[in-house]
C-alpha positions, -999 to 999 in steps of 0.1 A, spaced: -618 118 -667 -582 123 -660 -557 102 -678 -535 77 -658 -497 86 -655 -474 59 -668 -441 54 -650 -410 44 -671 -392 15 -654 -359 27 -667 -362 60 -652 -372 45 -618 -343 22 -615 -319 46 -627 -294 43 -656 -267 17 -654 -244 44 -648 -262 56 -618 -264 21 -604 -228 17 -607 -223 48 -588 -245 37 -558 -226 4 -556 -195 24 -556 -205 46 -529 -218 16 -507 -183 -2 -512 -165 31 -503 -184 35 -470 -176 -2 -462 -138 2 -470 -139 36 -450 -153 15 -421 -127 -10 -424 -100 15 -426 -114 35 -396 -115 2 -377 -81 -7 -388 -67 27 -376 -84 22 -343 -70 -14 -338 -34 -7 -352 -27 29 -340 -52 41 -313 -61 10 -292 -34 -12 -305 -8 -9 -279 -35 -13 -251 -47 -44 -268 -13 -56 -271 -6 -50 -234 -39 -67 -225 -30 -98 -246 5 -98 -230 -10 -94 -194 -35 -123 -203 -3 -145 -211 21 -132 -184 26 -145 -148 50 -130 -123 64 -153 -99 83 -143 -66 120 -154 -65 122 -160 -27 155 -151 -12 176 -179 4 175 -175 42 208 -172 56 227 -200 76 239 -198 112 273 -213 118 295 -216 148 332 -201 151 347 -230 130 320 -228 103 300 -256 116 265 -253 103 238 -250 131 210 -237 108 206 -239 70 179 -241 44 173 -271 23 161 -267 -13 124 -278 -17 95 -269 -41 61 -254 -40 39 -271 -66 13 -248 -82 -14 -251 -107 -29 -230 -134 -64 -243 -133 -75 -230 -166 -48 -252 -184 -57 -285 -165 -85 -295 -189 -60 -299 -216 -43 -328 -198 -51 -360 -219 -24 -386 -210 -19 -417 -231 -9 -452 -224 21 -471 -241 -2 -479 -269 -13 -444 -276 -48 -446 -261 -60 -417 -239 -65 -427 -205 -85 -399 -191 -90 -362 -194 -85 -331 -174 -88 -327 -135 -98 -364 -130 -68 -377 -148 -44 -351 -134 -57 -360 -98 -53 -397 -104 -18 -393 -115 -5 -366 -92 -21 -377 -58 1 -407 -52 32 -388 -60 23 -358 -37 9 -379 -11 -25 -362 -15 -61 -375 -13 -73 -382 -49 -107 -370 -45 -98 -339 -28 -69 -331 -52 -95 -335 -80 -118 -308 -66 -88 -285 -61 -79 -289 -99 -113 -273 -111 -116 -236 -113 -104 -205 -129 -75 -196 -106 -44 -192 -126 -22 -197 -94 -33 -224 -69 -8 -240 -44 -11 -278 -44 18 -288 -23 46 -273 -1 81 -284 10 83 -309 -19 117 -326 -23 136 -323 -57 131 -361 -63 93 -359 -59 92 -327 -82 112 -346 -108 83 -373 -108 57 -346 -111 74 -329 -139 76 -360 -158 39 -363 -161 39 -331 -183 6 -320 -168 -5 -285 -185 -4 -258 -160 15 -277 -134 47 -258 -124 72 -256 -93 87 -226 -73 120 -231 -55 115 -227 -18 135 -239 13 130 -259 43 149 -249 75 170 -278 89 193 -279 120 217 -306 113 233 -306 149 200 -309 167 199 -296 201 234 -285 202 230 -246 209 194 -250 201 182 -225 225 206 -201 211 198 -208 175 161 -210 179 137 -220 151 113 -206 124 76 -209 119 55 -223 92 58 -190 72 96 -193 74 101 -165 100 121 -166 130 101 -178 159 128 -181 187 164 -175 195 188 -158 171 162 -170 143 140 -145 157 161 -115 169 182 -117 138 152 -125 114 158 -93 91 195 -102 88 185 -138 78 156 -132 55 172 -113 26 153 -95 -1 130 -114 -25 131 -110 -63 107 -118 -89 106 -130 -126 79 -125 -153 74 -151 -181 47 -156 -209 25 -187 -205 10 -206 -235 -25 -221 -238 -12 -253 -225 3 -237 -194 40 -239 -205 63 -212 -206 68 -196 -241 106 -196 -247 108 -167 -269 82 -149 -249 87 -119 -225 112 -129 -196 120 -102 -170 137 -108 -137 149 -90 -105 173 -112 -88 168 -121 -50 194 -109 -27 200 -138 -1 202 -133 37 233 -129 55 248 -159 71 253 -154 108 287 -163 123 287 -171 160 315 -169 187 304 -203 203 322 -236 197 297 -261 188 318 -291 201 324 -273 234 287 -264 236 277 -300 228 301 -313 256 289 -286 282 251 -296 274 259 -333 279 278 -326 311 250 -303 327 224 -329 316 241 -357 333 245 -335 365 207 -325 366 197 -360 361 219 -374 389 208 -348 415 173 -346 404 175 -308 397 149 -285 379 175 -274 355 212 -264 351 231 -242 328 269 -237 318 285 -205 303 321 -203 289 335 -167 282 368 -157 265 379 -133 291 402 -113 268 372 -106 242 341 -111 260 329 -136 233 307 -165 245 325 -197 236 296 -220 250 262 -213 264 245 -246 274 212 -255 290 200 -288 303 171 -303 282 180 -280 253 154 -278 227 160 -295 193 148 -268 166 139 -297 143 113 -305 167 108 -277 191 75 -291 206 91 -320 219 110 -299 246 93 -291 279 113 -256 278 121 -238 246 142 -208 262 176 -204 277 181 -208 315 214 -191 313 200 -157 302 162 -159 310 161 -174 345 175 -160 378 187 -173 409 204 -157 439 242 -159 436 247 -171 471 283 -171 480 298 -162 445 285 -127 454 309 -126 482 334 -119 455 318 -86 449 318 -75 484 355 -83 489 365 -70 454 348 -36 464 366 -36 498 399 -41 481 393 -13 456 381 12 483 412 4 502 394 -8 535 410 -42 534 439 -61 520 441 -99 511 458 -105 546 436 -81 569 425 -101 599 386 -104 601 365 -117 630 346 -148 620 321 -158 647 298 -186 641 268 -164 649 267 -126 643 241 -101 655 244 -67 638 236 -34 653 201 -32 638 193 -67 654 198 -89 624 213 -124 631 235 -143 607 256 -174 609 279 -196 590 268 -227 571 288 -250 598 292 -243 634 326 -235 647 341 -216 675 347 -177 672 379 -174 649 401 -150 632 406 -152 595 422 -132 568 400 -117 541 414 -146 519 405 -170 544 370 -155 547 365 -163 509 383 -197 510 359 -209 539 328 -190 524 322 -174 557 290 -154 560 298 -136 592 333 -126 581 320 -112 549 293 -92 568 323 -77 589 342 -70 555 311 -54 538 302 -33 568 333 -14 562 315 5 532 284 22 528 254 7 511 256 32 484 293 23 476 286 -15 474 255 -9 453 276 11 426 301 -16 425 274 -41 419 261 -20 390 295 -13 374 302 -51 375 269 -59 356 242 -69 381 208 -53 377 212 -47 338 210 -69 307 242 -81 292 229 -69 257 241 -101 242 210 -102 220 192 -132 229 154 -129 232 139 -127 267 172 -119 286 164 -110 322 182 -80 338 179 -99 372 168 -81 403 189 -56 421 170 -32 445 183 2 449 203 5 482 177 31 494 152 4 493 170 -23 511 154 -33 543 173 -41 577 182 -76 566 189 -69 528 216 -45 534 236 -74 550 223 -104 527 234 -87 497 271 -90 512 268 -126 507 246 -129 477 212 -132 490 183 -107 484 195 -100 447 191 -121 416 212 -126 385 212 -148 355 243 -171 349 255 -150 320 258 -120 342 274 -136 372 301 -152 350 306 -118 334 317 -105 366 344 -132 369 356 -124 333 360 -89 342 382 -97 371 403 -122 349 407 -93 324 425 -71 348 393 -53 361 381 -43 324 346 -52 316 342 -63 280 308 -61 263 296 -99 260 289 -111 226 277 -141 209 276 -131 172 309 -124 156 297 -109 123 274 -113 93 284 -126 59 262 -107 34 262 -103 -3 283 -71 0 309 -87 22 317 -94 57 305 -73 86 321 -77 121 298 -69 150 310 -40 173 299 -52 207 307 -19 223 334 -2 243 354 -19 272 351 -3 305 378 -2 334 354 -9 364 381 -19 390 419 -17 390 441 -43 376 458 -45 410 424 -54 430 418 -79 401 452 -97 404 448 -98 443 414 -112 439 424 -141 415 454 -150 438 427 -151 467 403 -173 448 430 -197 441 427 -205 478 390 -215 474 405 -246 451 428 -256 478 422 -285 503 413 -258 529 387 -242 507 352 -252 494 360 -257 458 386 -283 457 365 -305 434 370 -278 407 407 -283 406 422 -294 373 456 -314 372 484 -291 358 464 -258 359 460 -231 383 425 -225 389 407 -196 408 370 -197 416 341 -195 440 315 -218 452 279 -207 459 250 -223 477 219 -199 477 188 -204 495 154 -204 474 123 -188 493 93 -209 492 70 -177 491 57 -183 526 87 -167 545 105 -199 544 133 -216 524 122 -245 501 155 -254 481 188 -243 469 207 -231 438 242 -246 438 267 -228 416 304 -223 409 324 -197 387 360 -200 381 389 -186 360 415 -206 340 444 -206 342 448 -184 373 482 -168 363 471 -160 325 432 -163 325 419 -173 292 384 -184 301 357 -178 328 333 -208 332 299 -204 353 278 -232 364 245 -232 382 222 -263 392 188 -252 402 167 -270 430 189 -303 433 170 -329 455 203 -340 469 239 -329 471 229 -292 477 263 -276 479 279 -257 450 313 -272 458 299 -308 456 274 -303 426 287 -274 403 325 -275 409 327 -309 391 308 -296 362 333 -268 361 362 -293 363 348 -313 333 339 -283 310 369 -262 317 392 -291 311 374 -296 276 377 -260 268 414 -255 279 424 -286 256 404 -274 227 419 -239 230 454 -253 231 461 -237 264 494 -250 279 494 -263 317 505 -238 344 543 -234 346 546 -219 380 528 -231 413 503 -210 431 515 -185 458 487 -182 480 479 -158 506 477 -171 542 441 -179 554 446 -170 590 465 -139 607 491 -163 621 503 -173 586 486 -206 584 
């Protein structure tokens, strides 16, 4: 029988030295593992982990650029931005809110307490706000366009995670004055109409940003990372208009439209030497603070057209003077009724015996048949070219949205009637700015100045003047001077525009009463207008007026001429233009010298 083998316990466990070696080896393995982990954390993954931690604590805010202001020629503010705040919440920090009463007792916790305290200050529904304050969103907008006073109340609560961003609310301190020029912004702060729209990129500026570290309570860590890129504010836009003059012109045209029950009216004032627009006024002008309250948000002066009527006779006579086919005193046959070679029949507005007038007399009495006899001395092509040169049929380029070019048919498309009606301002459509520009050109010795309503931009890097373009000599100074002298006769007792006369000043101008087709081959209403120059001997301003579809009065000399008188008088006084020092020297109205 085999003998059993006996195991020595000491040999199985090992000697004390061996046990010590095993323990030491195990300790070394643990230490090596810790060392490897430390190397990985500190050297290999350390920077990335630090960046992750920083990212978790950091938040980047947009530093919104201040929108530029819009001011008139005297610096009067028409559009500006008022400081407001956007209140935002870091929802992850809201649970830490635990406000205490005066005795140190906690009155609530988290979102419920924050909603209870914030809702009455911000004017929000408490239950709805409480629901908004629950979640994991690190950036949640609670309220917009908050005033500085309201934000101070919010900040005093010290709600963790509640902060504010500076924003701006657009304000128009002069209300409807030049409202259709200035326009307004939409809810996103972008231009929606007027110059706010067409110059939006100039006004906006460039946003900046800043990055800060946020602590566990939602507050900024003062010693943390703080990186910022400053915002560049938008440019301030300087206009050529005078707000006081524009206000007065608006008030005057509003009163006239109301008095005569017209659809609308407009007034334009131009500095004849520079082409700068000093006033552009519309009836029922929009208030940019509440654009929805106005029935018409655009500008009648640039967006709506009308037939110029007898003011268009000025272009016919000016073209004839320039072409040398007449002089101011050339005798012209003026029958009450005239039938042309192609069978078209025209008549003057009041019945009279056949008469002889000078060219000046034709303008003064606004004779249709006499004008046809003058215009017939030129080809259709020649007259069309002068209409184009003087600005009919093309936009002025003034920069206001929605400007119409009017309607000037090519002379080859004129029918048998239109070749004659265009001689006295029918069958062609213009806007008031275009038509006033014609008279401004005449007042400037026949030099057509590009019209402008923006003088320049005041930006972060300095003031930039607007270059409106090159002036163009479209008719001679001699023809222009003759025309002004002829138009002075329109303002006399013998003319149709005597209500435009201003005491102490020599005035040159032309009345217009254009028929408006009803769409069925008939005539429904009229557009009454007047365009004039002051003072005649040294022109400074051209003023245009149109009153569309009046239900009484009808004639431009009765309705529009008085508006010219009032607005031009105000403008001359505002500009400090001295009264005329010499009397007018009119041309005779009849060949016999009368």
